[in-house]
C-alpha positions in Angstrom: 0.0 0.0 0.0 1.3 3.5 -0.9 0.2 5.1 2.3 -1.4 3.2 5.2 -2.6 4.8 8.5 -3.4 2.4 11.3 -5.4 3.3 14.5 -3.9 6.8 14.6 -4.5 8.8 17.8 -3.1 12.4 17.9 -3.4 14.9 20.7 -3.3 18.7 20.2 -3.0 21.0 23.2 -4.1 18.2 25.6 -7.2 17.3 23.4 -7.4 14.0 21.6 -8.3 15.1 18.1 -7.8 11.9 16.1 -9.3 8.9 17.9 -8.2 5.9 16.0 -8.1 6.8 12.3 -7.3 4.0 9.8 -7.2 4.5 6.1 -5.3 3.2 3.0 -4.3 5.4 0.0 -3.3 3.9 -3.3 -0.7 5.3 -5.6 -1.9 7.6 -8.3 -5.3 8.6 -6.8 -6.7 12.0 -5.8 -8.2 11.5 -2.3 -10.5 14.1 -0.8 -10.8 14.4 2.9 -14.1 16.0 4.1 -15.0 17.0 7.6 -16.4 19.8 9.7 -14.1 22.4 11.2 -12.3 20.8 14.1 -12.8 17.3 12.9 -9.1 16.7 12.7 -8.3 17.1 9.0 -5.3 19.4 9.4 -4.2 17.5 12.4 -4.0 14.3 10.2 -1.9 16.2 7.7 0.5 17.4 10.4 0.8 13.8 11.7 1.6 12.5 8.2 4.1 15.3 7.7 5.9 14.7 11.0 4.9 18.1 12.5 2.8 16.4 15.2 3.9 13.1 16.8 1.0 10.5 17.2 0.2 9.3 20.7 -0.7 5.9 19.3 -0.9 4.2 16.0 1.3 3.8 12.9 1.8 5.5 9.5 3.5 3.6 6.7 4.6 5.2 3.5 5.6 2.7 0.8 6.0 0.1 3.5 8.3 2.2 5.6 7.1 3.3 9.0 7.4 7.1 9.2 5.4 8.1 12.3 8.6 8.5 14.4 10.6 10.4 11.7 11.3 14.1 11.9 9.5 16.3 9.4 12.6 16.9 7.2 13.1 13.1 6.9 9.5 12.7 5.8 10.0 15.3 3.1 13.1 13.4 1.9 10.9 10.2 1.7 8.7 12.0 -0.8 5.8 13.7 1.1 5.2 17.4 0.8 2.5 19.6 2.3 1.0 22.8 0.8 -0.5 24.3 4.0 -3.7 26.3 4.2 -3.7 30.0 4.6 -1.1 30.9 1.8 1.7 30.4 4.3 4.8 31.8 2.5 8.1 33.5 3.4 6.4 36.8 2.7 9.6 38.9 2.8 11.3 36.7 0.2 10.9 36.8 -3.5 8.9 34.2 -5.5 12.2 32.7 -6.6 13.6 32.5 -3.1 10.4 30.7 -1.9 10.8 28.2 -4.7 14.4 27.6 -3.6 13.2 27.0 0.0 11.0 24.2 -1.4 14.1 22.4 -2.7 16.3 23.0 0.4 16.8 19.3 1.1 17.8 18.5 -2.5 21.4 18.5 -3.8 20.7 17.5 -7.4 21.2 21.0 -8.9 20.6 20.1 -12.5 17.3 18.3 -11.7 16.2 21.1 -9.4 16.6 23.6 -12.3 14.7 21.2 -14.7 12.0 20.8 -12.1 11.7 24.6 -11.6 11.3 25.0 -15.4 8.6 22.4 -15.4 6.8 24.1 -12.5 7.1 27.5 -14.2 5.4 26.0 -17.3 2.6 24.8 -14.9 2.4 28.2 -13.2 3.2 30.8 -15.9 2.0 33.7 -13.8 4.9 32.9 -11.4 7.5 32.9 -14.1 6.8 36.6 -14.7 7.2 37.4 -11.0 10.2 35.6 -9.9 11.8 38.7 -8.4 8.6 40.0 -6.8 8.4 39.8 -3.0 5.8 37.1 -2.3 3.9 39.3 0.2 3.1 41.6 -2.7 1.4 38.9 -4.8 -2.4 38.7 -5.1 -4.2 36.0 -3.1 -4.5 33.7 -6.1 -0.8 34.1 -7.0 0.2 33.4 -3.4 -1.8 30.2 -3.4 -0.2 29.1 -6.7 3.2 29.8 -5.1 2.4 27.7 -2.0 1.6 24.7 -4.3 4.6 25.4 -6.6 7.0 25.6 -3.6 5.7 22.2 -2.3 6.4 20.6 -5.7 10.0 21.8 -5.6 10.7 19.0 -3.1 9.8 16.5 -5.8 7.1 14.7 -3.8 5.4 11.4 -4.6 2.6 12.3 -2.2 1.2 15.9 -2.0 -1.0 17.0 0.9 -3.1 20.0 -0.2 -4.9 21.9 2.6 -7.7 24.0 1.2 -6.0 25.3 -1.9 -9.2 27.1 -3.1 -9.7 29.0 0.2 -10.7 32.6 -0.5 -10.4 32.3 -4.3 -12.8 33.5 -6.9 -14.8 30.9 -9.0 -12.5 31.5 -12.0 -9.4 30.9 -9.9 -11.0 27.8 -8.3 -11.4 26.3 -11.8 -7.7 27.1 -12.5 -6.7 25.4 -9.3 -8.8 22.3 -10.3 -6.9 22.2 -13.6 -3.6 22.5 -11.8 -4.4 19.7 -9.3 -5.5 17.4 -12.2 -2.3 18.1 -14.1 -0.1 17.4 -11.0 -1.9 14.1 -10.5 -1.5 13.2 -14.1 2.2 13.7 -13.8 2.2 10.8 -11.3 1.8 12.5 -8.0 -0.7 11.0 -5.5 -2.8 13.7 -3.8 -4.7 14.0 -0.5 -6.9 17.1 -0.6 -8.7 18.9 2.2 -11.3 21.1 0.6 -14.5 22.8 1.9 -15.5 23.6 -1.7 -17.5 20.5 -2.4 -17.8 21.2 -6.2 -14.0 21.3 -6.4 -13.3 18.4 -4.1 -15.9 16.0 -5.3 -15.3 16.9 -8.9 -11.6 15.8 -8.6 -12.0 12.8 -6.2 -11.1 9.2 -7.0 -11.9 8.5 -3.4 -13.7 10.5 -0.7 -13.1 10.0 3.0 -15.3 11.7 5.7 -13.7 12.4 9.0 -16.1 12.8 11.9 -15.4 13.0 15.6 -11.8 11.9 15.1 -12.5 8.8 13.1 -13.1 8.0 9.4 -16.9 7.8 9.2 -17.2 6.6 5.6 -15.2 6.0 2.4 -16.7 6.5 -1.1 -15.5 5.8 -4.6 -15.5 9.1 -6.5 -17.2 7.6 -9.6 -20.1 6.0 -7.5 -22.6 8.8 -7.2 -24.7 7.0 -4.6 -21.7 6.5 -2.4 -20.6 10.1 -2.9 -24.0 11.4 -2.0 -24.0 9.3 1.1 -20.6 10.7 2.1 -21.8 14.2 1.4 -24.9 13.6 3.6 -22.7 12.5 6.5 -20.4 15.5 5.9 -23.3 18.0 5.9 -24.8 16.4 9.0 -27.8 15.0 7.3 
């Protein structure tokens, strides 16, 4: 299994947020994680990324146990996170932010080739490499967050609400970008409150409720998806 989470318990500020999450992710899929605010979605991402240490349970990535590794070691294994809220080094240029995304890599020739590929994927950023990232528009900042995460050359990308605060036109652009990233061979787990975006992209849908996975639905099975949506919406 590409990513396997077994009976994961994670505490945050003395509260048990995840209470026994188990799920399996297959290579090549877009997986959408739904859940109300406070259900533990971002906490799960932090546990996978090594930012939070689980109190109990195991996380395996390509058959290697990673739940006791440091965050930088997990990035080296091939997992990257694009966090919510357009979190950038706002006093650095676009170019410097991209360089930070590749800070663990030493393959300079491949880094440059990957940067060119990413610039092709995000042409608006190519025009603004010398611009301070704090001066970008909200949509451009979101593009940069995703682009920076790709500079680590991940096999698994964790996207935390990439459409947050974006206009409908930019949401459609983000959808195209996510599809293109996935088609390039990168597996994706997506947290997204925009149901049209999330369910439109999903190969699999997981609903997180009260710290556990309440249901799993195949993205092409509309009856399963509607059931998952009903649980998510509290119906």
